[in-house]
Phi, psi and omega in degrees: 000348182263005178295121197262356183278137187242101182295356180252339173206144178221119175253109182297332189261001178283152177291125185288144184293146183272139175281126180273325178172200180231147183273184181297341186251021170080012175270146184289147179242124182266154180280139178298140184285329181214167184282007179297152178291136187238145182241158178273188181291344176256010178082010182265142180297141177259134171257145180277142186285159183288154181280141179255357177177192187265127175254112182290343182262358181274150183274125179294131180273137177293143180289138181300148179284325183240151179296141185280161172304163186292334184286336185251015177280339191278313188200162178283160182248157181278144177265140173235135186296147175290129180244139173284144178170181180299144180292136182279149177294146185297135180251159175289156190293128184281162182274120185287124172298152176293151179298143180273132182271143176300140179289143172287164185290328176265005180282166181290147184299155177273104180271147175260164184302320183291352178272000178251146176235136177244123184239131183287329180293143180295145182284149176299327180295319177297327174294320181296325180294312178301313182297321183294320180298316180300316180302310183296324179295307176303326176298312183296317182295323180294320179302310186295316180299324177292314169314309174301313177297326179294323176295315182296324178290331181289314180301317182296320179294328173297308176306311185301313179298320175297316174301316184298315187294320179296319179296318176303309179305314185290323178292326178291324173295323183281316189269355179294328179275357185054043179103317171075161172263342186277169182291325181298320185291321182288333177290332182281355184275156188258126179230145178246112186233128174232151178251135178247127181246111171278114185253116179278127179279347174248104176110338175078004183282174179212157174225142189230139179213147175258121173271110191245121173248117181262109182286332178289309178272353178061041178228156181234150179220145167251109182271110183274127180256118179292144172301340178281352181303129183277128186228160179281166178230157178303138175091005185096168180090178178223156177217180181266161183294322183291323176288333175295319186291323188281322191260312190272338185085178188294318185297310176298315177304320184293319176296320174295317175304316178298315175301319185287317189259350181069024181266179177235084178282118187291315179192176186246138176239112179269112178242097177290156185301322175303322176291328174293317178304315178292326177298315177296320175290328178294326177274003179088021187081167189222170179230129183223161172268100188280141185259354186202161166283140176247112186293161179285170181301329181243158179290139176095346178288149174297146184304142180287321179224130181266147182288138180150167180272147179064042173280129188271131184233140171267184182307312186288314175298332184284323177291322179294320182286324177300327187251005185276142174221115182284164187295136176074009177276150177284151180298338178297334179291317176287336177284331175290327177292329178288328170299322179295319186291315182303314184292325176287328179291318180297319171307321181272345185276146182292142176269007172276128181312308182295318179297312179293331174291319178296327180293318184286327176295332181287338173296334180064031178281159169270108184289153182284140181307334181279352188209103182284173177305312183298319178297320182292319183289326174298318180294313173299324179299309177303318180294319185295320180297325178292320183295320181292329183273000180081015184252039187221132178219165184237126186235138179258141183274113180297130177230138176288169174304327177279000184091359184265158177295137192263092161073205185284339175293313175301320182297324179291312179303313175303314185287304190284322182277315185257341181065024189282315175301324180281326178285324185042228172233161180298153182294337178279338181278173181294131184280151175269121185249117178268122179257126179245115184284115177232028177277336183094354175215178190264338186302323182300312179301315181302315179297314184297322178299317177298312180298321184286314177302320181290339178274000176094013177266157172275119186265136177236126176276110181261019175082195182256158177221158173308146187303143179227140181286328187234140179279165190207131178247114188252145170221152173251338182258129179302333179292344187259000186300317181292324184294317184302315178294324177295323172305309182296323173290325176300319183271001179078028180258149178284156182296340177295340180279349179275131177195157177283134187232181180187177173069219183282354177291335185245150177286123187293344176256018179240151174280319179233133176247130180248120172259106180281116181258183183289347182280354185276125180268339182080000000 
């Protein structure tokens, strides 16, 4: 804008303009020739910059004779050389800007426009700020998450402590009575029950025992079951235990025993006599107190087992002693000898689960589906530990001649050893109805069995009773009172026949006992 060359006219005699100074780009700035106002290319008035010092080369301007207009009192204006050309169109009067104030000594520095640069790309520092915000946000979230997890751990720990205290209190309540004599104590005991059937390959006989390990009392019991015990069979009716083992097999017999005794038998172990012989050999022989001589296979042969205490038996002699029944002896005698052999085997068997399982595997038996080799080995190891510690006994389940359970003694074995009478069946389950015939004939019991089976009840043969004129329906648990009334209606008996009973009047393995009198018409 300070180019003083005029391509249209040049006056060599005109007074040359004086250099006023230099701008920021090093170009000369000329002193204006006259005080008239000058405009830039955009029509904006140009104001003269304030002087920053004394310019020795600048020409001093004379003081004006008359006061300048108000618009020109603040500062001088920059001059622009006149150029010849067409007359410009009249413009509206521009607004004069306010005078620029000189910066104070302590004020912020005046930055010029050329000192700034504008970049469209985001600054790295702004990205760092964003990253820092994200970091602080994620850190606060992690802190909140840690607090939340800490609270969850505290709650979980409190729940675990409450459950642990409850478990300890429950265990103390159950174990405090050491098994107890009451029904509730017996019901709360933990038992492991398996049934073992000794099957004779010669003669077809069998012997059955329940091996019970009571983890609560830390005692074990072998309950010997006579073959004459009456059990139910599929389709209704009853049969003996011996026939059930031979005809129905281990599974049906196990279910029948559970129904009869109210027990929870875990599985069945079929032990044929050759496997018993091998088992005795594997444990290194046994020692028993023989109560009789066992003769040889032929007349004149030496006895296989001699009577006396501490008799050493190998596999063959152990089988002979366990299955021997002398002339005129009761079946219970032979059953007791089988119990002796089983206890002696357990005393010689290892109490280590792995070692006991190895012994069972060495028998090369085909296990029953209800009891695997590992389960049998674990159960036998626990029983062996009880036998070696002297916490093992053998008990015979009393049975009447008609096959029913006999009186209070049988009730005690079922309650204390098996927990069956206490467990019974749930109040929502089908009641077990024991029928005792007191009609003086056999027809009445048969008709009652048919009526009860058709009514959906579990029929139990409770044997015979002395003849009675009136029938009675007895229950021992008050929760079974309603079931007893339903049984009476099923048999066509009046509600007056229903009453609470106990002792020898009721069958120990039944929820409801029916005593059929002569008034029962069937």
